[in-house]
C-alpha positions as CSV (number, residue, x, y, z in Angstrom):
1,X,81.8,122.6,106.4
2,X,80.8,118.9,108.5
3,X,81.6,117.7,112.0
4,X,84.9,117.4,113.2
5,X,85.8,113.6,114.0
6,X,86.4,114.1,118.1
7,X,89.4,110.5,118.0
8,X,91.2,112.3,115.2
9,X,90.9,115.6,116.5
10,X,92.8,114.4,119.6
11,X,95.2,112.0,117.7
12,X,96.6,115.3,116.0
13,X,96.2,116.9,119.0
14,X,98.7,114.6,120.9
15,X,101.5,113.8,117.2
16,X,101.5,118.1,117.3
17,X,102.7,117.9,121.0
18,X,106.3,116.1,119.4
19,X,106.6,120.2,117.4
20,X,108.0,121.5,121.4
21,X,110.3,120.4,123.3
22,X,112.9,117.5,123.2
23,X,110.1,116.0,121.0
24,X,110.2,112.9,122.9
25,X,106.9,112.0,125.1
26,X,105.2,110.0,128.1
27,X,101.4,108.9,128.2
28,X,100.8,110.8,131.8
29,X,103.1,113.8,129.6
30,X,100.7,114.0,127.1
31,X,97.7,113.3,129.8
32,X,98.8,116.5,132.0
33,X,99.1,118.1,128.4
34,X,95.7,117.4,126.3
35,X,94.1,116.8,129.9
36,X,92.5,113.5,128.4
37,X,91.8,110.4,130.4
38,X,94.4,107.7,130.9
39,X,92.5,105.3,129.1
40,X,91.9,107.3,125.5
41,X,95.4,108.3,125.9
42,X,97.2,104.6,126.0
43,X,94.4,103.7,122.9
44,X,95.8,106.9,120.7
45,X,99.0,106.5,121.8
46,X,98.8,102.6,121.0
47,X,96.9,103.4,117.6
48,X,99.6,105.3,116.8
49,X,102.4,103.9,117.6
50,X,100.9,100.5,115.3
51,X,100.8,102.9,112.3
52,X,104.4,103.8,112.8
53,X,103.6,107.3,113.2
54,X,105.5,107.7,116.0
55,X,107.9,104.9,118.2
56,X,109.3,104.0,121.6
57,X,112.6,105.6,122.2
58,X,115.0,103.0,122.8
59,X,116.6,102.7,126.5
60,X,113.7,105.2,127.5
61,X,110.4,102.4,128.3
62,X,107.4,104.5,128.3
63,X,108.6,107.2,126.0
64,X,108.1,108.3,122.3
65,X,109.0,110.2,119.3
66,X,107.9,110.8,115.7
67,X,107.6,107.8,113.0
68,X,108.4,107.1,109.5
69,X,105.1,108.0,108.5
70,X,105.3,112.0,109.3
71,X,108.5,111.8,107.6
72,X,106.6,110.3,104.8
73,X,103.8,112.3,104.8
74,X,106.1,115.4,104.7
75,X,108.1,113.6,101.9
76,X,105.1,113.4,100.0
77,X,104.4,117.5,100.6
78,X,107.7,118.7,99.6
79,X,107.2,116.5,96.5
80,X,104.1,117.7,95.5
81,X,105.3,122.0,96.4
82,X,108.0,120.9,93.7
83,X,105.9,120.0,91.2
84,X,103.9,122.5,91.2
85,X,106.4,124.9,90.8
86,X,108.6,123.0,88.2
87,X,105.0,122.8,86.8
88,X,104.0,125.9,86.2
89,X,107.8,126.8,85.2
90,X,107.3,124.2,82.1
91,X,103.5,125.2,81.9
92,X,105.1,128.8,81.1
93,X,107.6,127.7,79.2
94,X,104.6,125.8,77.3
95,X,102.2,128.6,76.6
96,X,105.1,131.0,75.6
97,X,105.6,128.4,72.4
98,X,101.7,128.3,71.3
99,X,100.7,130.9,73.1
100,X,97.8,128.4,74.4
101,X,96.3,127.7,78.1
102,X,98.8,125.6,79.7
103,X,97.4,123.4,82.8
104,X,99.1,120.4,85.0
105,X,97.4,118.4,87.1
106,X,97.3,115.7,89.4
107,X,94.7,112.6,90.4
108,X,93.3,113.1,93.8
109,X,89.9,109.7,93.5
110,X,88.1,110.8,91.0
111,X,88.8,114.3,90.0
112,X,91.5,116.9,89.1
113,X,93.0,119.0,90.2
114,X,95.1,121.7,88.9
115,X,98.3,123.0,90.2
116,X,99.9,125.0,87.7
117,X,98.2,127.9,85.1
118,X,99.4,130.0,82.4
119,X,96.8,131.6,80.6
120,X,97.2,132.5,77.0
121,X,97.5,135.8,75.4
122,X,94.7,135.0,72.8
123,X,91.6,137.3,73.2
124,X,89.5,134.4,73.1
125,X,90.9,131.3,75.6
126,X,89.9,129.4,78.2
127,X,88.2,130.5,81.8
128,X,89.9,128.8,84.2
129,X,92.3,129.3,87.8
130,X,94.6,126.5,89.3
131,X,92.9,125.2,92.4
132,X,90.0,124.1,90.5
133,X,88.4,120.8,91.0
134,X,87.1,118.9,88.0
135,X,85.7,115.1,87.3
136,X,88.8,113.2,86.2
137,X,86.5,111.5,83.2
138,X,85.7,114.6,81.5
139,X,89.5,115.8,80.8
140,X,92.1,115.6,79.1
141,X,94.8,114.9,81.9
142,X,92.0,113.2,83.9
143,X,91.6,110.8,81.5
144,X,95.6,110.9,80.7
145,X,95.8,110.3,84.6
146,X,93.5,107.3,84.6
147,X,94.7,105.9,82.1
148,X,98.1,105.1,83.6
149,X,96.5,103.5,86.8
150,X,96.8,99.8,87.8
151,X,93.4,98.0,86.9
152,X,92.9,97.4,90.5
153,X,92.9,101.4,91.1
154,X,91.0,102.2,87.9
155,X,87.9,99.7,89.0
156,X,87.7,100.8,92.5
157,X,87.1,104.6,91.2
158,X,85.4,103.8,88.1
159,X,82.7,100.8,89.1
160,X,81.7,99.5,85.9
161,X,78.2,99.8,87.1
162,X,77.7,102.7,88.3
163,X,77.3,105.8,85.2
164,X,79.8,108.9,85.1
165,X,78.4,112.7,85.6
166,X,78.3,114.7,82.8
167,X,79.4,118.4,82.2
168,X,78.6,119.1,78.6
169,X,76.7,116.5,75.7
170,X,80.0,115.7,75.3
171,X,81.0,113.8,78.0
172,X,81.3,110.1,78.7
173,X,79.4,108.4,81.0
174,X,79.4,105.0,80.0
175,X,82.4,103.6,82.2
176,X,82.8,101.3,79.1
177,X,83.4,103.8,77.2
178,X,85.6,105.3,79.4
179,X,87.2,102.1,79.4
180,X,87.3,102.1,75.0
181,X,88.9,105.2,75.1
182,X,91.4,105.4,78.3
183,X,93.1,101.7,76.5
184,X,93.9,103.6,73.1
185,X,95.0,106.6,75.5
186,X,97.2,104.1,76.2
187,X,98.6,103.0,73.1
188,X,98.6,106.8,71.7
189,X,101.0,107.8,75.1
190,X,98.5,111.2,74.7
191,X,94.6,112.1,75.5
192,X,92.0,114.6,74.4
193,X,89.0,115.9,75.4
194,X,86.3,116.8,72.7
195,X,84.9,119.3,73.8
196,X,84.0,117.9,77.4
197,X,84.2,119.8,79.8
198,X,83.6,122.7,78.1
199,X,81.3,122.5,75.2
200,X,83.8,125.3,73.7
201,X,87.3,124.3,74.6
202,X,89.0,120.4,73.2
203,X,92.5,119.6,75.5
204,X,95.6,117.4,74.9
205,X,97.5,115.7,77.3
206,X,100.7,114.2,77.8
207,X,101.6,112.0,81.1
208,X,103.9,113.4,84.0
209,X,106.6,111.5,85.6
210,X,108.1,111.0,88.8
211,X,112.5,109.3,89.5
212,X,111.0,106.2,89.8
213,X,108.5,106.0,86.5
214,X,105.2,106.7,88.5
215,X,103.1,108.8,86.9
216,X,102.6,111.5,88.7
217,X,100.7,114.2,87.1
218,X,99.9,115.2,82.6
219,X,100.0,118.6,81.0
220,X,97.5,119.9,79.3
221,X,96.6,122.2,76.7
222,X,93.9,123.8,76.2
223,X,92.7,125.3,73.3
224,X,89.2,126.8,72.2
225,X,87.5,125.3,69.0
226,X,87.5,128.6,67.3
227,X,91.2,127.5,67.1
228,X,91.1,123.9,67.1
229,X,92.1,121.3,63.8
230,X,93.6,118.3,62.8
231,X,96.6,119.3,62.1
232,X,96.6,122.1,65.4
233,X,96.0,118.1,67.4
234,X,98.5,116.6,66.4
235,X,100.6,119.5,66.5
236,X,99.3,120.5,70.9
237,X,99.9,116.3,71.2
238,X,103.5,117.0,70.3
239,X,103.9,119.5,72.3
240,X,102.3,118.9,75.2
241,X,104.5,115.1,75.2
242,X,107.4,117.1,74.7
243,X,106.4,119.8,77.6
244,X,105.5,116.4,79.7
245,X,108.8,115.0,79.2
246,X,111.0,118.0,80.3
247,X,108.9,118.4,83.7
248,X,109.3,114.5,83.7
249,X,113.1,115.1,83.7
250,X,113.4,118.3,86.0
251,X,111.3,115.1,88.6
252,X,114.4,112.6,88.7
253,X,112.8,110.9,85.6
254,X,114.6,109.3,83.1
255,X,113.2,107.7,79.8
256,X,115.2,104.8,78.5
257,X,116.4,104.5,75.0
């Protein structure tokens, strides 16, 4: 575990004070309750106010309440909880249809995190777990999510001059080759992983959109190579797209046309 940053800890301590009482505090209140120097509290309060984490109470000079930023963060957290719950339900429905392992994942930095998973009933199946983190460029869900990023965000996460780590001999480690693959994914609307994170498994994935149309997750179907074929891939691509569309609809997305 890394070292805790004292200034960040103190700022969070201040925010958590607003959970008690009437939800308003003055700088002297914070000094007294946290036993911090007045200068430190003044700097932290000024910073939190500048970032809209706290705001001054109208008509009460020197007193503060929580600002809009904590609400926005809480709303995003709630959205992720809903996404995981809805994703689990849709993944179960898709898995019942194809009897293969189904995942729903989100992008965090250059990794994907699986937030929902339903296993196949076959004796030979993929071993994985919700909460697992993998390099995005090595997975179908990750490539789908990377392909959905605006170019500036993609460039900041996948620099052209930095080789990518591989998980299998099939992993894409050249940024230029990855960009070509992402271009194809954008054109096709689905992503395919050919034994890039597991030498015995291939996957297909489709994008999940929220009510604004933004891609917020991807749904994948993973298949051991003993059950993989071109015909099966086409079938599963269609099923993944259908499942992703259902999950998108549950999140409030409405397709046009």
